[in-house]
DOVEX-346338 format. One record per residue: z, y, x of N, C-alpha, C, CB in turn. Coordinates in pm, whole numbers, padded with zeros to 5 digits, always signed. Last residue first. Glycine has a CB too. Example, Ala and Ser with C-alpha at 12.3 -4.5 7.8 and 13.67 -1.06 7.14 Angstrom:
residues 2
+00708-00225+01285+00714-00106+01367+00787+00003+01290+00572-00060+01408;+00780-00569+01319+00780-00450+01230+00780-00330+01320+00905-00447+01131;
END
This chain:
residues 300
-04709-00217-07738-04707-00072-07715-04611-00004-07811-04849-00013-07730;-04687-00466-07859-04618-00443-07731-04604-00294-07702-04694-00512-07616;-04857-00432-08079-04714-00460-08102-04634-00426-07976-04692-00609-08142;-05100-00402-07949-05049-00294-08035-04900-00307-08059-05123-00293-08169;-05128-00649-07833-05114-00532-07746-05057-00415-07824-05250-00494-07685;-05160-00807-08060-05042-00828-07976-05019-00708-07883-05058-00956-07893;-05408-00715-08152-05289-00702-08239-05162-00717-08158-05292-00808-08352;-05575-00793-07946-05556-00650-07973-05431-00626-08056-05678-00593-08044;-05556-01070-07978-05518-01008-07851-05490-00860-07870-05628-01029-07747;-05666-01102-08231-05526-01138-08209-05474-01074-08082-05510-01291-08203;-05931-01024-08181-05849-00945-08273-05699-00974-08254-05889-00973-08419;-06017-01229-08012-06018-01090-07965-05926-01003-08051-06161-01034-07967;-05985-01450-08186-05918-01445-08056-05906-01301-08006-05994-01530-07954;-06151-01394-08414-06006-01401-08427-05933-01387-08293-05967-01532-08493;-06416-01369-08477-06363-01284-08369-06210-01285-08366-06413-01140-08386;-06452-01548-08684-06539-01559-08567-06483-01481-08448-06680-01510-08600;-06274-01459-08882-06249-01588-08814-06329-01598-08684-06285-01705-08908;-06401-01220-08961-06263-01217-08910-06234-01343-08829-06162-01203-09027;-06645-01319-09055-06643-01226-08942-06504-01220-08877-06685-01085-08988;-06561-01473-09273-06631-01537-09162-06629-01450-09037-06776-01568-09202;-06457-01283-09456-06367-01375-09387-06433-01437-09264-06321-01485-09482;-06513-01031-09594-06591-01082-09482-06506-01174-09395-06648-00966-09397;-06348-00981-09818-06489-00943-09822-06573-01007-09711-06500-00793-09813;-06097-01082-09752-06154-01115-09882-06306-01093-09880-06089-01030-09995;-06043-00977-09506-06032-01123-09522-06095-01169-09654-05885-01166-09516;-06060-00701-09560-06167-00764-09481-06163-00917-09494-06154-00724-09334;-05854-00569-09687-05948-00644-09770-06057-00714-09693-06009-00554-09869;-05821-00295-09470-05763-00370-09582-05871-00439-09666-05681-00276-09671;-05976-00356-09149-05952-00267-09264-05897-00352-09378-06085-00191-09307;-05959-00547-08962-05988-00411-08914-05968-00309-09025-06133-00403-08858;-05722-00819-08952-05817-00733-09024-05836-00598-08954-05768-00710-09168;-05524-00962-08840-05656-00973-08777-05758-00879-08842-05705-01117-08786;-05304-00941-08992-05298-00869-08864-05433-00874-08791-05188-00928-08775;-05361-01111-09199-05378-00968-09226-05375-00887-09096-05268-00918-09321;-05291-01360-09140-05430-01326-09107-05453-01177-09130-05530-01411-09192;-04999-01530-09033-05061-01409-09088-05207-01401-09045-04984-01283-09042;-04718-01757-09086-04850-01719-09033-04900-01592-09098-04951-01832-09055;-04419-01911-08989-04483-01812-09076-04610-01761-09009-04387-01694-09108;-04268-02213-08997-04364-02137-08917-04434-02041-09013-04468-02231-08842;-03964-02392-09001-04053-02294-09064-04140-02221-08963-03971-02193-09143;-03750-02563-08954-03886-02616-08953-03988-02522-09015-03889-02747-09026;-03500-02474-08920-03541-02498-09059-03683-02552-09069-03530-02368-09140;-03500-02463-08642-03388-02529-08711-03426-02563-08855-03264-02439-08710;-03722-02306-08575-03727-02451-08551-03618-02525-08629-03713-02480-08403;-03888-02063-08692-03749-02106-08712-03747-02257-08700-03693-02059-08852;-04094-01790-08620-04065-01930-08592-03918-01957-08617-04104-01967-08445;-04354-01564-08720-04212-01601-08718-04198-01751-08697-04143-01558-08850;-04620-01526-08685-04538-01404-08690-04388-01435-08695-04577-01319-08811;-04913-01651-08549-04772-01683-08579-04691-01554-08576-04715-01789-08477;-05227-01596-08700-05132-01558-08595-04990-01594-08640-05143-01406-08563;-05502-01823-08765-05398-01728-08805-05305-01702-08688-05319-01780-08927;-05792-01980-08895-05720-01928-08778-05622-01822-08826-05819-01868-08671;-05873-02278-09071-05834-02139-09073-05765-02102-08942-05742-02109-09193;-06072-02502-09257-06015-02466-09127-05991-02315-09123-06108-02510-09010;-06002-02669-09565-06069-02559-09495-05994-02527-09364-06076-02433-09585;-05846-02843-09700-05935-02899-09599-06005-02792-09518-06036-02988-09662;-05851-02669-10012-05787-02766-09923-05888-02827-09826-05719-02877-10004;-05990-02334-10009-05986-02469-10064-05918-02564-09965-06128-02519-10098;-06008-01983-10112-05978-02092-10019-05980-02227-10090-05841-02070-09953;-06085-01805-10315-06112-01771-10175-06099-01888-10079-06020-01663-10131;-06007-01880-10569-06149-01844-10548-06185-01825-10401-06182-01717-10625;-05722-01935-10520-05819-02042-10549-05965-02002-10529-05800-02089-10690;-05556-01713-10501-05610-01771-10378-05723-01871-10403-05500-01838-10301;-05536-01403-10677-05541-01549-10679-05610-01602-10553-05615-01598-10805;-05493-01133-10597-05435-01184-10721-05429-01336-10725-05515-01133-10840;-05407-00949-10322-05487-01063-10367-05419-01123-10489-05503-01170-10254;-05417-00624-10184-05355-00714-10280-05453-00824-10322-05307-00636-10404;-05486-00594-09834-05521-00561-09972-05461-00666-10066-05675-00553-09990;-05432-00707-09602-05361-00581-09628-05388-00533-09770-05402-00472-09526;-05400-01065-09644-05477-00942-09632-05389-00821-09657-05596-00942-09729;-05204-01261-09607-05345-01296-09593-05430-01171-09569-05395-01371-09718;-04945-01210-09661-04984-01204-09521-05130-01239-09499-04897-01296-09440;-04900-01253-09926-04892-01114-09881-04934-01097-09736-04750-01061-09900;-04910-01530-09939-05020-01454-10000-05020-01307-09955-05010-01461-10154;-04827-01685-09625-04788-01626-09753-04899-01537-09806-04657-01545-09739;-04880-01963-09478-04952-01836-09482-04925-01775-09620-05108-01855-09455;-04675-02175-09302-04697-02111-09432-04767-01976-09411-04562-02091-09508;-04739-02486-09129-04713-02342-09130-04742-02286-09268-04798-02270-09024;-04623-02798-09023-04683-02719-09129-04641-02573-09120-04644-02775-09265;-04729-03021-08762-04629-02934-08824-04699-02841-08923-04552-02851-08715;-04957-03165-08694-04833-03237-08721-04720-03153-08778-04786-03301-08599;-05145-02952-08632-05127-03073-08549-04989-03135-08569-05149-03040-08401;-05071-02769-08858-05095-02732-08718-05061-02850-08628-05011-02606-08678;-05175-02715-09182-05131-02817-09087-05172-02777-08947-05190-02956-09123;-05058-02474-09402-05161-02502-09302-05105-02603-09202-05207-02372-09229;-05025-02373-09732-04968-02451-09624-05081-02492-09530-04890-02575-09677;-05034-02047-09883-05100-02172-09844-05025-02239-09730-05245-02147-09803;-04882-01877-10172-04945-01883-10041-05005-02020-10013-04846-01848-09935;-04788-01871-10431-04725-01780-10334-04790-01783-10197-04580-01815-10321;-04931-02065-10572-04941-01925-10616-04887-01827-10512-04866-01906-10746;-05073-02280-10313-04976-02249-10417-04992-02103-10460-04831-02276-10367;-05247-02533-10160-05258-02395-10207-05164-02376-10326-05407-02360-10248;-05246-02733-09865-05199-02707-10001-05210-02561-10036-05056-02755-10019;-05367-02750-09622-05327-02876-09687-05279-02856-09829-05218-02943-09608;-05601-02622-09405-05527-02593-09527-05496-02725-09598-05607-02497-09621;-05564-02675-09059-05635-02711-09183-05545-02682-09303-05676-02862-09180;-05569-02432-08787-05522-02547-08863-05601-02568-08990-05377-02532-08895;-05496-02259-08490-05599-02303-08584-05550-02428-08656-05734-02331-08511;-05330-01960-08377-05339-02104-08397-05449-02135-08497-05204-02162-08445;-05222-01723-08149-05326-01755-08247-05339-01906-08256-05463-01689-08209;-04891-01598-08112-04994-01695-08072-05094-01716-08186-04930-01831-08032;-04684-01450-08203-04800-01376-08152-04916-01467-08113-04759-01292-08034;-04432-01675-08102-04471-01565-08190-04583-01485-08124-04349-01472-08222;-04539-02004-08002-04464-01880-07981-04517-01772-08074-04473-01834-07834;-04531-02359-07931-04567-02244-08014-04483-02123-07978-04549-02278-08162;-04445-02580-07810-04574-02530-07763-04617-02404-07839-04681-02637-07776;-04220-02656-07937-04204-02615-07798-04333-02556-07742-04160-02734-07712;-04313-02749-08180-04251-02617-08175-04242-02565-08032-04113-02621-08237;-04394-03006-08107-04495-02907-08145-04439-02766-08136-04546-02935-08288;-04149-03128-08061-04246-03120-07951-04352-03014-07981-04313-03257-07929;-04039-03106-08316-03973-03040-08205-04069-03022-08087-03850-03119-08161;-04212-03269-08461-04204-03127-08494-04144-03049-08378-04121-03106-08621;-04155-03513-08346-04290-03459-08333-04290-03310-08359-04387-03530-08429;-03891-03537-08430-03922-03538-08287-04059-03478-08261-03915-03681-08231;-03916-03540-08707-03846-03429-08644-03875-03420-08494-03696-03441-08667;-04059-03786-08740-04113-03659-08789-04049-03539-08718-04093-03647-08940;-03894-03984-08650-04020-03963-08580-04077-03825-08616-04121-04075-08615;-03554-04019-08627-03662-03951-08699-03782-03932-08608-03614-03817-08753;-03296-04276-08671-03378-04181-08596-03486-04119-08683-03440-04249-08476;-02980-04426-08661-03090-04379-08746-03163-04267-08672-03037-04328-08885;-02769-04678-08615-02852-04589-08534-02975-04551-08616-02892-04655-08399;-02462-04826-08640-02566-04759-08718-02639-04657-08630-02506-04689-08842;-02220-04963-08603-02344-05018-08547-02467-04958-08619-02345-05172-08559;-01992-04838-08669-02061-04906-08778-02195-04967-08735-02084-04809-08893;-01924-04741-08419-01823-04814-08496-01884-04891-08612-01718-04717-08548;-02149-04595-08332-02120-04725-08271-02024-04807-08357-02062-04706-08132;-02375-04403-08460-02240-04445-08500-02213-04586-08450-02224-04439-08655;-02581-04150-08485-02544-04245-08380-02398-04283-08404-02566-04184-08235;-02842-04014-08670-02706-04067-08676-02685-04171-08566-02678-04130-08815;-03078-03895-08574-03015-03844-08696-02870-03888-08703-03092-03892-08820;-03263-03816-08283-03149-03888-08342-03093-03817-08465-03040-03904-08239;-03621-03859-08254-03497-03785-08229-03387-03852-08310-03512-03632-08267;-03903-04019-08104-03797-04015-08204-03682-03927-08158-03746-04156-08235;-04236-04132-08076-04135-04034-08033-04030-04027-08142-04199-03893-08005;-04323-04481-08059-04314-04353-08130-04214-04261-08062-04275-04375-08276;-04543-04745-07999-04436-04662-07944-04439-04525-08010-04448-04649-07789;-04611-05042-08196-04645-04910-08142-04520-04840-08086-04709-04823-08252;-04525-05269-08319-04566-05281-08179-04599-05148-08115-04685-05370-08169;-04627-05156-08632-04556-05260-08559-04613-05275-08418-04563-05393-08635;-04786-04982-08774-04698-04924-08674-04630-05029-08586-04593-04839-08742;-04917-05112-08971-04996-05080-08852-04910-05018-08741-05109-04985-08890;-04730-05127-09175-04759-05247-09096-04835-05216-08968-04839-05346-09180;-04732-04887-09313-04630-04907-09210-04660-05027-09121-04493-04925-09275;-04927-04684-09447-04950-04819-09394-04853-04845-09279-05097-04836-09348;-04771-04435-09513-04843-04522-09606-04853-04665-09555-04982-04467-09632;-04663-04266-09329-04573-04319-09432-04640-04421-09523-04519-04206-09516;-04651-04134-09024-04735-04229-09099-04646-04299-09202-04805-04333-09002;-04421-03999-08954-04543-03923-08977-04640-04006-09059-04607-03880-08843;-04104-04071-09103-04221-04115-09028-04338-04022-09055-04257-04260-09064;-03895-04021-09268-03893-03958-09136-04002-04010-09044-03758-03979-09071;-03922-04172-09492-03934-04027-09508-03935-03953-09375-03820-03975-09593;-03863-04427-09397-04002-04393-09428-04022-04242-09436-04044-04459-09561;-03623-04417-09126-03658-04421-09268-03802-04377-09290-03563-04331-09349;-03584-04612-08851-03647-04486-08890-03686-04496-09037-03772-04454-08800;-03322-04765-08668-03400-04760-08792-03457-04619-08814-03312-04801-08913;-03249-04986-08387-03242-04862-08463-03332-04867-08584-03279-04744-08376;-03080-05193-08167-03165-05189-08286-03142-05060-08363-03139-05312-08377;-03100-05161-07812-03022-05145-07934-03118-05132-08053-02927-05020-07925;-03276-05161-07601-03203-05284-07628-03116-05278-07752-03118-05317-07511;-03378-04900-07617-03314-04946-07494-03227-05070-07517-03229-04834-07434;-03432-04948-07921-03391-04829-07847-03310-04873-07727-03309-04730-07938;-03672-05068-08133-03590-05104-08018-03562-04979-07938-03660-05213-07931;-03665-05027-08491-03716-04995-08358-03618-05043-08251-03741-04843-08345;-03789-05076-08822-03685-05100-08722-03747-05078-08584-03625-05244-08736;-03900-04848-09076-03929-04940-08966-03805-04957-08877-04049-04889-08882;-03860-04841-09433-03901-04777-09309-03933-04880-09202-03794-04683-09261;-03808-04973-09673-03749-04841-09650-03793-04770-09526-03605-04854-09646;-03937-05220-09661-03973-05126-09768-03924-04984-09739-03916-05174-09900;-04000-05275-09306-03949-05313-09438-03981-05202-09538-03797-05340-09434;-04091-05402-08989-04125-05314-09101-04057-05365-09227-04278-05306-09122;-04017-05397-08632-04024-05458-08766-04049-05354-08873-03896-05534-08796;-04035-05259-08395-04021-05405-08389-04035-05473-08524-03888-05440-08329;-04160-04991-08217-04143-05045-08352-04143-05198-08344-04256-04995-08447;-03985-04838-07953-04091-04932-07991-04060-04992-08128-04106-05044-07885;-03949-04491-07856-03895-04616-07910-04009-04706-07955-03796-04589-08028;-03877-04221-07644-03979-04312-07692-03913-04443-07738-04086-04339-07582;-03674-03937-07748-03710-04047-07659-03818-04133-07724-03585-04133-07626;-03513-03611-07734-03597-03712-07798-03628-03822-07698-03729-03649-07854;-03202-03427-07769-03312-03485-07691-03391-03586-07774-03257-03553-07565;-02977-03278-07845-03103-03267-07922-03223-03319-07844-03127-03121-07963;-02738-03330-07730-02826-03237-07657-02963-03221-07722-02844-03285-07514;-02637-03519-07902-02564-03392-07886-02651-03287-07820-02437-03413-07805;-02815-03728-07855-02812-03664-07987-02746-03526-07977-02736-03753-08088;-02744-03792-07594-02879-03742-07620-02886-03672-07755-02982-03858-07615;-02488-03888-07640-02505-03768-07557-02642-03706-07579-02485-03803-07408;-02548-04113-07785-02467-04009-07849-02481-03877-07773-02319-04052-07856;-02683-04258-07588-02757-04213-07705-02682-04102-07778-02783-04330-07801;-02473-04314-07413-02586-04233-07365-02666-04177-07483-02678-04318-07273;-02316-04475-07574-02260-04348-07523-02371-04255-07477-02162-04375-07407;-02494-04688-07610-02452-04608-07726-02395-04474-07681-02346-04685-07810;-02501-04781-07342-02623-04730-07405-02588-04642-07525-02714-04847-07450;-02241-04868-07312-02289-04760-07226-02416-04697-07284-02317-04813-07083;-02237-05077-07496-02148-04961-07514-02197-04842-07434-02005-04997-07473;-02422-05250-07372-02451-05195-07505-02367-05071-07531-02426-05301-07615;-02282-05317-07141-02409-05246-07129-02444-05178-07261-02522-05342-07086;-02077-05458-07264-02044-05339-07186-02169-05252-07168-01984-05378-07048;-02212-05672-07367-02154-05576-07461-02113-05446-07392-02035-05637-07531;-02276-05801-07121-02382-05752-07209-02329-05645-07305-02444-05868-07289;-02048-05901-07028-02102-05785-06954-02210-05719-07040-02160-05829-06814;-01763-06041-07187-01906-06009-07187-01935-05892-07093-01953-05976-07330;-01537-06319-07249-01571-06183-07207-01723-06165-07201-01508-06152-07069;-01284-06490-07417-01427-06484-07387-01463-06340-07357-01513-06540-07506;-00977-06637-07294-01051-06535-07369-01199-06541-07329-00992-06392-07343;-00739-06898-07321-00864-06848-07262-00930-06745-07353-00961-06965-07236;-00521-07028-07419-00499-06897-07357-00623-06836-07297-00395-06909-07252;-00572-07253-07557-00544-07271-07415-00521-07138-07343-00660-07345-07349;-00637-07158-07807-00513-07237-07793-00474-07256-07647-00530-07373-07859;-00778-06837-07706-00777-06959-07788-00646-07034-07762-00903-07049-07757;-00768-06482-07713-00722-06609-07657-00728-06725-07757-00581-06594-07607;-01063-06317-07854-00925-06325-07806-00887-06468-07767-00829-06274-07913;-01373-06210-07752-01303-06312-07829-01164-06331-07770-01382-06447-07830;-01459-06011-07593-01527-06022-07723-01464-06131-07810-01677-06053-07702;-01371-05776-07352-01328-05895-07425-01393-05899-07563-01173-05899-07438;-01587-05679-07093-01524-05643-07220-01490-05771-07295-01616-05550-07306;-01556-05620-06740-01596-05703-06853-01530-05647-06978-01556-05853-06830;-01647-05521-06411-01585-05489-06539-01642-05580-06648-01606-05340-06576;-01577-05695-06101-01666-05636-06201-01587-05603-06327-01784-05732-06233;-01547-05788-05769-01478-05731-05885-01575-05657-05975-01365-05637-05840;-01665-06093-05657-01692-05949-05660-01628-05891-05786-01847-05919-05656;-01647-06370-05650-01537-06291-05593-01566-06141-05583-01503-06343-05457;-01999-06422-05671-01863-06477-05661-01769-06379-05593-01866-06610-05584;-02203-06210-05876-02169-06264-05743-02023-06312-05740-02191-06156-05633;-02382-06216-06128-02236-06228-06117-02199-06289-05982-02180-06315-06233;-02655-06201-06093-02592-06103-06182-02440-06101-06167-02629-06134-06326;-02698-06406-05913-02759-06276-05887-02690-06167-05969-02910-06280-05919;-02577-06625-06022-02521-06572-05897-02578-06434-05863-02549-06670-05783;-02739-06688-06242-02607-06628-06263-02552-06563-06137-02510-06733-06313;-03065-06645-06297-02977-06683-06187-02843-06611-06204-03041-06650-06048;-03184-06557-06525-03229-06687-06472-03137-06738-06363-03372-06675-06418;-03146-06370-06810-03079-06411-06686-03128-06549-06644-02924-06411-06705;-03296-06086-06963-03293-06232-06947-03234-06270-06812-03435-06290-06961;-03071-05809-07023-03194-05864-06967-03184-06017-06959-03223-05804-06827;-02816-05767-07098-02919-05745-07201-03052-05803-07155-02933-05594-07233;-02600-06025-06960-02678-05902-06952-02771-05891-07072-02758-05896-06822;-02414-06226-07030-02414-06172-06894-02487-06038-06888-02480-06271-06799;-02412-06365-07261-02335-06241-07260-02332-06175-07122-02194-06267-07305;-02542-06601-07230-02609-06500-07315-02535-06367-07317-02622-06553-07456;-02356-06750-07078-02478-06700-07015-02544-06588-07096-02577-06814-06996;-02014-06650-07140-02133-06730-07170-02258-06667-07107-02151-06745-07323;-01735-06633-06948-01847-06549-06989-01968-06637-07014-01878-06440-06883;-01387-06679-06983-01519-06740-06972-01624-06642-07021-01526-06873-07053;-01084-06649-06786-01172-06607-06895-01307-06674-06874-01187-06450-06901;-00817-06874-06705-00938-06801-06670-01013-06761-06796-01028-06887-06578;-00478-06812-06812-00597-06897-06798-00717-06811-06763-00624-06978-06928;-00304-06603-06785-00256-06738-06756-00373-06832-06730-00170-06791-06871;-00498-06332-06631-00422-06397-06736-00372-06534-06693-00506-06409-06862;-00666-06212-06449-00523-06191-06435-00438-06254-06543-00496-06049-06431;-00923-06281-06469-00891-06145-06515-00739-06121-06514-00949-06120-06657;-01162-06470-06329-01018-06444-06316-00992-06300-06355-00968-06473-06169;-01402-06651-06508-01365-06523-06448-01213-06511-06444-01426-06405-06527;-01668-06885-06507-01526-06858-06526-01489-06734-06446-01439-06980-06483;-01987-06877-06681-01905-06872-06560-01760-06842-06596-01958-06765-06461;-02252-07068-06835-02178-06946-06811-02098-06951-06683-02086-06917-06926;-02358-07321-06868-02372-07227-06979-02293-07099-06960-02328-07293-07106;-02305-07457-06631-02442-07455-06683-02463-07347-06789-02478-07591-06742;-02086-07243-06434-02113-07360-06517-02256-07350-06567-02012-07370-06637;-01917-07120-06141-02032-07121-06233-02036-07252-06311-02164-07101-06154;-01625-06940-06055-01690-07072-06074-01803-07060-06175-01586-07179-06121;-01527-06686-06028-01492-06782-05922-01557-06918-05939-01342-06799-05917;-01557-06340-06077-01612-06472-06107-01577-06567-05993-01767-06465-06129;-01292-06123-06141-01382-06179-06040-01427-06319-06082-01313-06185-05900;-01230-05819-06337-01212-05958-06298-01313-06001-06193-01222-06048-06418;-01094-05583-06564-01161-05612-06437-01134-05756-06399-01114-05514-06326;-01166-05499-06909-01082-05552-06803-01165-05570-06676-01017-05687-06846;-01150-05339-07219-01224-05351-07093-01127-05395-06982-01293-05217-07055;-01129-05465-07549-01059-05417-07429-01146-05439-07305-00923-05489-07413;-01251-05590-07757-01294-05454-07726-01230-05397-07602-01264-05366-07841;-00967-05781-07848-01110-05758-07861-01144-05612-07833-01158-05797-08002;-00705-05801-07602-00755-05774-07736-00905-05752-07735-00684-05651-07796;-00444-05971-07440-00581-05927-07434-00635-05912-07576-00668-06027-07351;-00149-05974-07317-00205-05945-07449-00345-05886-07435-00113-05847-07527;+00004-06220-07138-00097-06116-07126-00163-06094-07261-00203-06153-07017;+00336-06279-07140+00214-06312-07214+00116-06196-07201+00246-06342-07365;+00566-06420-06918+00494-06300-06961+00362-06340-07028+00468-06205-06841;+00678-06640-06812+00685-06630-06957+00606-06509-07009+00830-06620-07002;+00644-06596-06546+00576-06711-06605+00570-06698-06758+00646-06841-06565;+00816-06383-06512+00672-06363-06491+00592-06475-06557+00639-06357-06341;+01056-06511-06555+01015-06404-06648+00865-06378-06636+01093-06274-06620;+01066-06676-06335+01054-06737-06468+01007-06634-06571+01190-06797-06512;+01096-06485-06136+00977-06571-06134+00956-06633-06272+00991-06681-06027;+01345-06386-06207+01230-06297-06206+01099-06377-06212+01232-06207-06080;+01509-06607-06164+01496-06553-06300+01371-06466-06312+01621-06472-06339;+01477-06623-05889+01431-06734-05974+01411-06688-06117+01531-06851-05969;+01601-06394-05805+01457-06405-05785+01398-06519-05869+01425-06427-05637;+01853-06302-06053+01804-06363-05930+01652-06365-05922+01856-06505-05918;+02053-06068-06145+01922-06117-06189+01853-06171-06066+01836-06003-06260;+02403-06169-06094+02285-06088-06065+02157-06154-06117+02273-06065-05914;+02675-06186-06309+02580-06266-06231+02449-06190-06215+02555-06403-06298;+02870-05889-06273+02804-05991-06356+02704-06065-06270+02734-05926-06480;+03150-05837-06063+03006-05818-06084+02950-05931-06168+02931-05809-05950;+03455-05723-06172+03380-05841-06127+03234-05823-06161+03435-05971-06190;+03525-05389-06076+03510-05493-06177+03429-05608-06121+03444-05438-06304;+03739-05297-05816+03598-05307-05857+03585-05419-05958+03505-05332-05735;+04021-05088-05839+03967-05224-05831+03824-05224-05883+04056-05324-05912;+04216-04866-05662+04096-04881-05744+04040-05020-05728+03990-04775-05706;+04567-04836-05681+04451-04891-05609+04335-04908-05706+04485-05026-05540;+04769-04566-05694+04696-04663-05776+04573-04710-05700+04655-04602-05914;+05075-04518-05536+04929-04500-05531+04862-04611-05610+04876-04498-05385;+05372-04352-05580+05295-04474-05612+05146-04442-05608+05334-04530-05752;+05611-04249-05375+05485-04209-05436+05401-04333-05455+05410-04103-05348;
END
């Protein structure tokens, strides 16, 4: 009986530790712009600091890229051998060195926070830093933003806004295009809406008279008093009864913040049809009491 002996093939030369070490040396760390890395500062220079981020060569962070805030002491902002996050802003040069930033990381965090505020329809205070034909530039926590003229409450003399602080809401937050557009008008409207409710008696100034009704300014937001809501009696023309600039009291009967609409009524204040036409002064003088009675009637 012949038995076949099993032979082990000759083993190929093994991957030695020396080969492994050489492979590590040849490994090329691919650092790219915008990439976030961790590193430790190990040496300060007059114009920045060197950071170990695990590459062949140390990374460098210029002084102006340390923070959005003015930096007087690098050791305070970048303690030696403390692991910190950095973002790469310049890829490897001929020596394999990359340039990193902490400032850009702060900017990214601010943009993320602003996007979240936009999603939650929040408003914030911004400072006007410049003026141009189309609107004003503003500082938003260190990021440059823009408010178009059409979204400013003050649209005529823009120069007087420089240095002022305005309330603003977000129209567009786009980090990829470095575009931040805000609205002072919508933020003010939102704040005003939060103080209004249906059934509330408000006082405002007539700003415009149209065939279908009147626009009334209510401290920055505009309400509409439709011609059918002025009196229980038919009114053919408003011009003989009202004039721009006239102060008027009315009751809010509808609110639509999304569309910026406030519907007003004075007919609910009348004791009889046509009283607003025949004795407007009496209706206005006792508007608070009449509005209270009108609300109780609705509740009942």
